N, C-alpha and C positions, 0 to 999 in steps of 0.2 A: 325583470319581471314588471317594474314600474312601466318601462316602455311598451310591454305588451298590454298592460292594463289601460294605458293611456290610447293605444291603437283600437283595443276593444271599445272604450268608451266613445271614441269619435265615430267608430263604426255603427254603435247603437244610437248615437244622436242622429247620424245620417238618416238611419232606418226609420226612426220615430218622425223626423221632419218630413220624410218622403211620405210616410203614412198619412200624416196630417194634411199634406197638400192633395193626396188622392181623396180624403175624406172630405176636404173643403170643395172641392170639384164636384164630388157626388152631391154634397148638399145643396150647392149652388144650383146644380142641375135638377134636383128635386124641388127646391123652391120655385125654380122656373116653370117646372111641369104643373106644380099645385097652382101657381097664379093662372096659367092657360086654363086649367080646369075649373077655378074660381070664375073666371071671366066668362067661361061658357056655361056657368050655373050647373056643373056637373058634381061638384063637391063644395062644401061650406066649411071654412076653416078660418082661424084667426091668426093674425101675425104673432100674437103673444104666446098661443100654444105651440106655434112651430119654433119659436125661438126658445122656449121652455125645453121642449124637446131636444133640441139641437145641443143646448148647452149641458143638459143631463147626461146625453151620449157621449160628448165629448171629454166631460169629466169621468165618466166611466172608463171610456177607452184610454185617457191619460193615466188613471191609476192602474190599470192593467199594465200598460207599458212600463209604467215604474216598478210594478213587482216582477215583471218579466226581465226588467233590466237588473235588479238586485239579485234575482236568482241566478242570473247568469254570471254576473261578477262574483258571487260566492262560489259558485261551482269553478269559475276559472281560478279563483285564489286557492281553492282545494288542490284542483289538478296542478297548478303551478308549485305548491309547496311538495306535493308527491313528487313531481318530475325534479325539483331541485335536489330533494333528499336522494333520490335515485341517482343523479348525475354526481352528487357529492360523494356517495357510497361507491359510485364506479370509479371516480377519479382516485378516490383513497386506496380502492384495490389494485388499481393501476400503479400508482405511486409506490404502494407496499411491494408489489412485484418487481418494479424497478429497482427499488433499494435493495431487495433481497438479491437480485441478479448483480447488482454492483457490488454488494457486499461479498458475494461468492467469487466474483471476480478478483476483487482486491485481495480476498484471502488466499486465493490460488496463488496470484503472483507474489505476495509476501512470503508464502511458504515456500514455493518454488523456487524462488531466487536464491536463497541461501543452500537449498538442497541441490541445486545445480552445481554450486560451488563445492559442497561437501562430496558429492559423488564424482565429480570430475577430478579433484584432487585425489580422492581414495582410488580411484582407476589408475591414475599416475603412479601413486604410491605403490600400488600391487604389482605394477610391471616394473619396479626397481629391484634392486638387490637387497632383501630382507632375511633377516633371520627368522626362525619359526615363531617365536614370540611376537615380533613385529607384524608378521603376516597375519598372525591370529588376530591382533588388535585391530589391524586395516581392515580384515575381513568382516569383524563385528561391526565396524563403522559402516561398511556398505551394506550390511544386512539390516542394520537399524535405519539407515537412510531409505532402504527400498520398502521397510515396513510403514514409514511415515509417508511415503508415496502413495502406497496402497490405501492408506486412511484417506488421504487427500482424494484419491480417484473414486473412492466410494461415495464421498460427499458429492463430487462433481456428477457421478453416475444418478445419484439422488436428484440432483438439480436438473439434469436432462430429462429424468423421469417426469418430474413435477411440471417442466415446461413443454412436455409432449414432443422432445426432439429425438426420442429414441427411435431409430430405424432398424429394422430387421432385414437381413440378408436372406436370400433363397438360392444357396449354392449347394452342389454336391459335396459330401464329405463322407469319409471313411469311419464308420461308427467304432470299430474295435481299435482301429489306431487312435482315435479321439481319447477313448478310455484309458487306454495303456499309456498314453501321454501325460494325462492328469495323475495317474497313478505314480508315474515316475516322479512327478513334482512332490508328492508326499511320502514317498516311501521311506526317504531318509529321517524326516520328521517323526514318522511313527517308530521308526528303530531308536531314535533318540530317548523315547519314552517308553521303550520296551511294548509297544503295542503290536499286535498282529493285525496286518493289513491285508484284506481279502477282497479281490474283484472277481466276481462272479457273472460271466455274460453268457446268455442264453445262445447256444450254438444255432439255433433256429431263426435267429435274428437276421434280416438282410444286411449284407455287408456294407451297403452304401445308401444313405438317406439324402433328402434335399432339405436343408432348412438353413438356421443361423449356427454354424458351430462355434463362432466366438461367444455368443451369448450363452450356448448350451455350457460351454467351458467354464464361463464365469458363474454359471449356477452351481456347477459340480465343485468348483473351487471353494466358493462361499460355504456350502453345506459341508464338505469334507474338512475343511480349515476349522469349522465350528466343532465338528465331531472330534477331531484330534485334540482341540484346544480344552475341552472340558471332559475328557477322558484321560485318567490317570493310570489305568489298568485295564487289561482285557484285549478288546479287539474293535477295529473299524470295519465293517462289512458292507460292500457296495454290491448290490444286485441289480443286473440290467436284463430286462425281459420285454416281451411284447404282451402289452395288457389285453389289447383287443383288436382283432382285424375287421376292416371294413367289409361288410358284405355287399355294399353298392359299388365301392370303388376298390377294387383290389390292391391297387398301388399305394394305398394309404394305411398307415399303421398308428398304433397309439404306444409309444415308447414309455415303458415304466421303469423308473429308477428308485431304489430304496437305499437309504444311506442309515446303516444302524450303527449304534456305538453302545458302549457299556459305561459311560460316564456319570456324571452326576445327576442327570434327569432334570426334568421340569416341573415344578408343583402344578396341579391340575388346574388351579386358579389362574395362572400365568398363561396356559395354552392359547387361550383366545387373542391374547395381547402380544404373543412372542413374534409376530410379524409385523408389528408397528415398528415406526422409527424410533431409534434410540432407546429401545426397550431391552433389556436382560431380565432374566428370571428375578433377581433381586439386587439390592446395592452391594451385598456381601459377594456376589457373583462377579460384579464390575471391579470390586477392589481386588479380588484375587486372581482373576484371569484377564482383566482388562477388556479392551475393545470398545467399539462406539455404539453397537447396538443397531448396526446399519446393514449387515451382510444378509440377514434374513429378509429383510424388508426389500432390500434390492433384487434377491432371488425371486420372490414372490411377483414382484412387478414385471420382471422379464418373463417369467413363467406364464403369467396372464397374458402378457402382450403376445405370447406365442399359442394363445388360446389353451393352455394348459391348466392344472391344477396343483397344489401342493397341501398335504395334510401331514400331521404330527400325532404320534402316540408317544408317551412318556411316563415313567414311573420315577419318582425320585429315589436315587441311590441305585437303580438299575439301568438307567440308560434312557435313549430316544431312538424312534424310528421315523425318519422323514420319507414320506412317499410322493414322488412327483410323476405326473402323467401328462405327456406332451405329443400332440399329433405331427406327424411328420409324413412325407411322400417318399415312397421308394424311389431310388435313382436307377436308371437303366444301366445294365453292366458294360455297356460299350465305351466308357471312358475311365480316365484315371481321376482318382478320388483327391479332393483336395487336400486331405490329410498327407498323402503322398507327396503332393507338389509342396506343402508347408514344410515337411521334413528335408526335402530336398533343397529348398530355400534357407532353412536353417543351418543346413550343413554347409552350403555355400557362404553363408555369411560368416561362419566360423573360421573358414578355411581361405576363402577369397582376399586377396590383397588389391585394393582398388587402385589402378594406376591414375594419377591426376597429372595433367601437363605441367612441366616445371616453369613454364613462363607466365603463369597467371598472377594477377594482383588482387587481393580481396580487400574491400573496405568494411571494417567492422564497427557498427554504431551500437555502443552499450555503455550505459552510465553507472552500472554497478561496478566498483572497482575490484570486488572479489571476482566476479565473473569475467572482468576483462584479463585478470591473471590467468584464470582457468584457460582461456582461450588463446592467450599469449603462449602459455606453456604448451598447449596442444599443438597449436600450429608451428610452434618452434621445433617441437618433435617431428612433425610431418614435414618440415621445411618449406614452409608457405612463404611467400611474399605477401604481407599485409600492412594495412595502415588502421590505426585505431582511432575513433573519435568518440566523444562522451554524449553527444546529443544529436538530435535531428537537424539543428539548425547549421552546426559544425559540418554535418555531412553535405549539406545543401551548398553551403559556402565552397566547400572543397571541391565538389563536382562542378560548380560553377566555373572555378578556376582550371580545372583539369577534367573535363568531361569525358575523356578518352582513356583515362589513366587506370581504369578499374575493369575488372571482368565480372565481379559480382559483389552485391551488398548484402551483408548480413545484418539485418535492422531489428534492433529491440524495439518495443512498442511503447511501453511506458516510460518515459524520459522527461526531464525538465527542459523548460524553454520552447522546445518543439517535438511533440511525440513522433512516433514512427509513421502513424497514418499521415499526418500533415506534411512531414518530410517526403513520403512516397508522393503525395498528390503533386507537391511541388517539382518534384524530379520528372514525373510525367506531364503535367500541363505546362509549366513554366519553362523549365530546362528541355523539355521535349526528349529526354533520354529512355531509351528502351532496354538498357542493360538490365540483367536479371537481379530482383531483389527478393531475398528470403527473409519472412518474418522470423524471430528468433525471440520468443516470448513466453513468459511464465504464466500468461493467461491460458487457460485450457477448457473453458466452458464451451458448451455447444453454441455453434454458429461462428466462432471466432475464426476459424479457418476461413469461412465464406468472407466475413467482414475484411479480412487481410487481402484476399483475392479481389473483393470488389474496390478496394482502395488503390489498387494498381499493383500489388506485389504479385510474385510468380509462384511462391510456395510458402509453407508454413512448416517450422519445426518447434515443438514445445519443450519447455525446460522442465526437469532436467535433461539436458541434451544427451541424446544416444550418439556416441561417438561415430559408430557404423553409419547409421543414419545421416548424419552431418556430412560425413565423407562421400555418400553416395549422392546427396544433394549438391554437393560442389561439383563432383563429376558429371552430374546431369546438366548442369547449366554452364560449365566451363569447357565440357567436351561432349557435346550434344550428338556427335555421330558415334559415341560409345555404344557398342551393340547392347549392352546391358538395359538400355533406356529406349530402344527403338521400339515403336508400337508393336505389340505381339497380340495374337489372337489368343482368346480364352478358349483353349482346347476342349476343356470340360463343356462349355455351353455348347460350342459348336458340333461336337460329337453327339450330345444329347438331342440337339434339334434336327440333325441330320442322320441320326441313328447309325452313324459310322458310314454312311453313303459317300464313297469319294467322288462319285460323278455328281452328286447333288452339291458337294462342297465346291467343285470347280464351278457349277454353274452359278452358285451364289457368289463366287469370287469374280466372275466376269460381269454379273449385274453390279457388283459394288464398284468395279473399275468404270463402269459406264455411268453410273448414277452420281458418284461422288463428285465429278468436276462440275456437273449441272448444279448440285447443291452448293457447292463452293461459289460458283458464278453468282447464284442468286443472292447469297449473303453479300458478296463483294459489292454488287449493285445497289442492294438496299443501303449498306453502309456509306457508300459514296453519296447516295442521294439523301443521307441523315434521316431515313425512314426506319426507325428502331423498331417498330411494330413488326414491319414486314421482315425485318432481319431476324426478329426472335421467332417468327413463323418458320422461316427458312431453316434457321439453327436447329428448331425442333424436328423438322423433317430430316435433316441430316443426322440427327441422333438415331433415328429409326434406321437409316441407312448404315451406320456404323454398329448399331446394337445388334442387327441380326447376323452380321459378320463375327461378331465375338470380340468387338474392340470397347466394350462399355467400361471396362476397368480403367483404361488410360484415356483415349481419345474421346470417349463418352463424357467422362469427368470435365475434360476442358470444354466440350461444347455445353455441358450443364453451366458452368460458371459463365461462359460466354451469354447463353440464353438469359441467365438472370440480370446480367450487366446490361443487356439490350432492354429488358422490361423496367429495370430502374433508372434508365436514361443516363448511363454513364457517359462521361465526356468521350468525345471523337477520338481522342489520341489513345485512351484505354480500349476502345473498341478495336482500334486499328491495331494495337499491341496484340490483343487477343486473337485477332484475325491472322496476324503473321504467325503466331505460334501455332494455331490450329493449320495453316498453310503447310508449314514446314513438317508437322505430324502428319498430314495427310500424304505428303509426298514420300515420307519414310514408310507409311502405310501401303502405298501403291506398290513400292519397291518390294516390300515384304511379301504382299499377296502374289506378285508375279512371280517371285522367286520360289514361294512355298508350294504353289498350285500350278506352275508351270503354264500360266495363261497371260495373254497379251491385251 
């Protein structure tokens, strides 16, 4: 501020001096003209009169300049103070947001780390030879652990909502299948409390809609779990119906959902606040029934994000009725719904045994001794060959000595001496190794996956680790030719865009085969020339090419990460690694297209 004041003061002085010079020249010219006129006897004046008038004029002008200068300085000081206050407030807000995110990240890490061990040991224990009593105790441990994870996930969802990181999908799903799946999740809980659980679906509803089935499921889970929690006798009734059909666009409907219970009810004074964070009807309710008071707040945010509304009617001692209205688009009937696909996927996960090459050697970088023991027991059970180190520095030193000894690195993020990000950057930029690195971390906030990918890692798995997901990741990176991980078309998307026209699909396939090499060549040339902006534009164009063919969920995601890396000026080695991965995926996609559509 003082520097700005000095600059303004110097500018004002220069301005005044300039004005005085101009006035002096004008006065001199006036004196010269008057002298000439006196010599010609045209006017009669005296030197004294002219001098007095000049001095008076200069004094008035000097006083006016001084007043103008003082007014400007006063205005400048006021504006500077306002600007400084705004800047201080903005910095404080940003700092508070940063600290909040850091706290959430640390909290997530500290809770998920021991939970990973509890769930991991529990899974191994349940696979052992236990009597009924021991199995019951182990099952209760797992149930309690999953409950705690749900609470942590609620808090993380809230963090995503507040940071504006919630994204909604627009994919087709089977309506009845989704609601029946949710019913199966709660039917046993209702039976345990001797509650009647009723699901009533209007038969006139469309079978398939387009929207976000994951968020819709989460909304239902939050509402139904609340209903069961606060109901000790009576029933839970869910009614699904079509609230209103659009007259302008017949493919749009408003889905109505009512969740009715015969529970304790909500006092009328609390109805307006029931959707606020960490809010329950009263303190006694919290002591008796537990909970964080986040479920309804999260549900309301998701509903509003989907352009819907939620209302509640309640009477103490008689129960509550929550009504949700969400607009959806009807899906065309010429494709298989996502609910069927997800059901088949779940069945596959439950029955399929993923084969992993026997010769692989894994490097595990993990500092927590309990988590290390979980992984040791799990990998011993799977008969994996692995090496365990305690931090990123040990991993870098080991890879420096034996750069070709490992097929995959499982990298924790938060470690002493050297964290996972720094270790990965050294592996990529100094050792120039391209072996796959999978982040294995208890951080689960929005953007954590992208941060891992940008640092040079290939994928991400959050703790508590899902054993089946971990095994799939290992297969993906140690046996990339495994058919399970070959690029595949999103058939539902392709069927919807082509209306099931096989000839149009073959035409799209031929266009894809012609265009994709051109896009890949443009990216390669730009990367070789270190022109990241051009590379980012070429990658964006390629996303369109793979998108219309239905590769958005696999190849499209790789391209999205690549585009972000180009825009953020990632190192040349990281960009080349991205390009190699994409090239191999494109080649697999081309083979898949030719085989599926019989085109060349």
